[in-house]
C-alpha positions in Angstrom: 56.4 -84.8 13.1 53.3 -82.4 12.9 51.6 -85.2 14.5 53.6 -84.8 17.5 53.7 -81.4 17.5 50.0 -81.5 17.6 49.9 -83.6 20.8 51.8 -81.8 22.6 49.8 -78.7 22.1 46.9 -80.2 22.7 48.1 -81.8 26.0 49.7 -78.3 27.3 45.9 -77.0 26.8 44.9 -79.9 28.9 46.8 -78.3 32.1 45.5 -76.2 34.1 46.5 -72.8 34.6 49.1 -72.7 37.7 46.8 -69.9 39.1 43.5 -72.6 39.2 45.6 -74.2 41.8 44.3 -74.3 45.5 46.4 -71.5 47.3 46.7 -73.1 50.7 48.6 -70.3 52.5 45.0 -68.7 52.6 43.9 -71.7 54.8 47.3 -71.5 57.0 46.5 -68.0 57.3 43.1 -68.8 59.1 44.5 -71.8 61.1 47.0 -69.3 62.2 44.1 -66.7 63.5 42.3 -69.4 65.0 45.4 -70.5 66.8 46.4 -67.0 68.2 42.8 -66.7 69.2 42.7 -69.7 71.0 46.2 -69.2 72.7 44.2 -65.5 74.1 41.7 -67.7 75.5 44.0 -69.8 77.5 46.5 -67.1 78.4 43.4 -65.3 79.6 42.5 -67.9 82.1 43.3 -67.4 85.5 45.1 -70.9 85.9 46.8 -72.7 83.4 45.2 -74.2 79.7 46.5 -77.2 77.8 44.6 -78.3 74.7 45.2 -80.5 71.2 42.9 -80.2 68.6 42.9 -82.9 65.6 41.4 -82.3 62.3 40.7 -85.5 61.2 40.7 -84.9 57.4 43.8 -83.4 57.2 45.9 -85.0 60.3 47.3 -81.4 61.2 46.7 -80.0 64.8 46.8 -77.1 67.0 47.7 -77.3 69.9 49.5 -75.4 73.7 51.2 -77.4 75.8 50.5 -80.9 74.4 53.0 -83.2 76.1 52.2 -81.5 79.6 51.1 -84.2 82.1 47.5 -82.9 83.8 45.2 -84.1 86.5 42.3 -85.7 84.3 39.7 -85.9 86.4 36.6 -88.1 84.9 38.0 -88.0 81.4 40.3 -91.0 81.9 37.1 -92.7 82.2 37.7 -93.0 78.2 40.8 -95.5 79.5 38.4 -97.0 81.5 35.9 -97.4 78.8 38.4 -98.9 76.3 39.8 -101.4 78.2 36.5 -102.5 78.7 35.6 -103.2 75.4 39.0 -104.4 74.6 38.5 -107.4 77.5 34.6 -108.1 76.0 36.5 -108.6 72.7 39.1 -111.0 73.8 36.4 -113.0 75.8 37.1 -112.2 79.3 33.9 -110.5 80.2 30.4 -110.3 78.6 29.1 -106.3 78.6 25.6 -107.8 79.2 26.3 -109.6 82.1 24.1 -108.2 85.0 26.0 -108.1 88.5 24.5 -106.8 91.7 26.4 -103.8 92.8 28.7 -104.6 96.1 28.8 -101.8 98.7 32.2 -101.5 98.9 32.1 -100.0 95.8 29.7 -96.7 97.0 31.1 -93.5 97.1 29.8 -89.8 96.7 30.7 -87.5 94.3 28.6 -87.6 90.8 26.3 -90.2 90.3 22.9 -91.7 91.1 24.1 -95.2 92.6 24.5 -94.3 96.1 21.2 -92.6 96.1 19.4 -96.8 94.7 18.7 -99.4 97.0 20.9 -103.0 95.9 21.0 -102.1 92.4 21.5 -104.7 89.6 22.3 -104.0 86.3 24.7 -104.8 82.6 28.5 -103.9 82.8 27.4 -101.7 79.2 25.1 -99.9 81.8 27.3 -99.3 84.2 29.4 -97.9 81.8 26.9 -95.6 80.4 26.3 -94.2 83.9 30.2 -93.6 84.5 29.7 -91.7 80.9 26.8 -89.7 81.0 26.3 -89.0 84.7 29.6 -89.3 85.4 29.1 -91.7 88.2 31.7 -92.8 90.6 30.4 -95.8 92.1 29.8 -97.1 88.6 33.4 -96.5 88.0 34.5 -98.2 90.7 33.1 -101.0 89.9 34.3 -100.9 86.7 38.1 -100.7 88.2 37.7 -103.3 90.2 36.2 -105.5 87.3 39.1 -104.4 84.4 41.5 -104.6 87.4 43.6 -101.1 87.5 46.9 -101.8 85.9 45.4 -103.2 83.3 43.9 -100.2 82.0 47.3 -98.4 82.6 49.1 -101.5 81.0 46.7 -100.7 77.8 47.6 -97.3 77.4 51.2 -97.7 77.8 50.8 -100.6 74.8 48.7 -98.2 72.8 51.7 -95.7 73.3 49.9 -93.6 75.7 52.3 -94.0 78.5 51.0 -90.4 80.1 47.3 -92.0 80.5 47.7 -93.3 83.8 44.7 -94.8 86.3 46.2 -94.8 89.7 43.7 -94.7 92.0 39.9 -95.3 92.5 37.1 -92.1 92.3 37.1 -90.1 95.4 39.7 -91.5 96.9 41.2 -88.4 98.5 44.6 -90.1 100.3 45.3 -91.6 97.3 45.4 -87.9 95.7 47.3 -86.5 98.3 49.7 -88.8 98.6 50.2 -87.8 94.8 48.5 -90.9 93.0 46.2 -88.8 90.7 45.1 -89.7 87.6 46.7 -88.2 85.2 47.4 -88.1 81.4 49.1 -85.5 78.4 46.1 -83.6 75.9 48.2 -85.3 73.1 47.7 -88.8 74.7 44.2 -88.1 75.1 43.6 -86.7 72.0 45.5 -90.1 70.0 43.0 -91.9 72.3 39.8 -90.5 70.7 41.8 -90.7 67.1 42.1 -94.3 67.6 38.5 -94.5 68.9 37.4 -92.8 65.8 39.3 -94.5 63.7 38.5 -98.0 65.3 42.1 -98.5 65.4 42.8 -101.2 67.7 39.2 -102.1 68.2 36.4 -103.9 66.1 34.0 -101.6 64.3 30.9 -102.8 66.2 33.0 -102.2 69.5 34.4 -98.3 68.4 30.7 -97.7 67.5 29.0 -98.6 70.9 31.7 -96.4 72.6 30.9 -93.4 70.1 27.3 -94.2 71.0 27.9 -94.4 74.5 30.0 -91.2 74.3 27.3 -89.3 72.0 24.5 -89.5 75.0 23.6 -86.0 76.1 25.2 -84.4 78.9 26.0 -81.1 80.3 29.4 -80.1 78.8 31.1 -76.8 78.6 32.7 -78.4 74.7 29.1 -78.8 73.7 27.8 -75.7 74.7 30.7 -74.2 71.8 29.1 -76.8 69.1 25.7 -76.3 67.6 22.9 -78.8 68.8 22.1 -80.1 65.5 26.1 -81.1 65.4 26.7 -84.7 67.2 29.4 -85.0 70.2 31.0 -87.9 71.7 32.9 -86.7 74.6 33.3 -86.9 78.1 33.7 -84.2 80.7 35.7 -84.4 84.0 35.8 -81.6 87.2 37.7 -81.7 90.5 38.6 -78.8 92.6 40.6 -76.3 90.6 40.6 -78.9 87.5 38.0 -78.7 84.4 38.5 -81.1 81.3 36.2 -81.9 78.2 37.8 -84.3 75.0 35.8 -85.6 72.7 35.0 -85.5 69.0 32.8 -83.3 67.2 31.1 -85.3 64.1 31.2 -82.3 61.8 29.9 -83.0 58.3 32.6 -82.8 55.8 35.4 -81.9 58.8 34.9 -84.2 61.7 37.7 -82.8 64.6 39.3 -84.0 68.3 39.0 -81.7 70.9 40.6 -82.3 74.4 41.0 -79.1 76.7 42.6 -79.3 80.4 42.8 -77.3 82.7 44.1 -76.8 86.7 45.2 -74.2 88.9 42.1 -72.6 88.1 41.0 -70.0 90.5 37.6 -70.8 89.9 35.6 -74.1 88.4 33.5 -71.5 86.7 36.6 -69.7 85.1 37.9 -73.3 83.4 34.4 -74.2 82.1 34.1 -70.5 80.6 37.5 -70.3 79.1 37.0 -74.8 77.6 33.5 -73.1 76.2 34.9 -70.4 74.1 37.8 -72.2 73.0 35.2 -75.1 71.7 33.2 -72.0 69.9 36.1 -70.9 68.5 37.1 -74.5 67.1 34.2 -75.5 65.4 34.0 -71.6 63.9 37.5 -72.3 62.3 36.1 -76.5 61.1 32.9 -75.1 59.9 34.2 -72.5 57.3 36.9 -75.1 56.0 33.8 -77.3 55.7 31.4 -75.1 53.9 33.7 -73.0 51.8 35.4 -73.9 48.7 39.5 -74.1 48.5 39.5 -70.1 47.4 37.2 -69.6 51.0 34.0 -68.8 49.2 31.0 -70.2 51.1 29.1 -72.9 48.9 27.3 -75.4 51.4 
């Protein structure tokens, strides 16, 4: 009897006091205030802004208009990149196969291929140009290689039904018919999360996609993140539309950031709103990464 009583006392002493448990209310309030700051940025934009931010550690999201369909501009190239690597995994194409550029693919807008004389390069290099300088000619070559319908079908099979590739780059006639490349911030964030977690892809393919997305490029999202922190992203610009979507590899607290704007009075305003939202988001996750459960900065 005495032994049992002694055991019970020792067991009780081993339990931490209730006030030593992490106080999640403080983190919840910080998240609420951060969301309010993001809402203020979006509300202050002369246009419409939607965003989805995913904590890749906890899975929590901050969002605004997450399921509203936006024009994706060149962020739709994330879906093309995913399909390219899926077809390579299936043996349908060789990423290192060199292909000469057919003049029928040449279009204006962003890129460098339209300035070159009879270029030839690997599909992997065309994909790199599609992402880094948003080369529209390289993109159209890849769309013809993959099949436009296959890109949209793949997204639908992944449950990302809003992500639809419905026209080639710089096809104004298609855009005027309403055949815009569209999607929601939520589905774009889910696609990036799949790439980050290597879901539906081999680890080698995910790593290769991320390596392309991490290559330096002008970006409002990147402007909001310190240069030493790796970012894997794709930007997008159309008249009245600014978009940026990617993964921020903050040590201890990686996250997905997707911001879509449309109906903006000026593209500069859209970029400024994305820049401010990115800076606010990074400040939030940086504090989580570097602080104890009680909020003391310890790293």
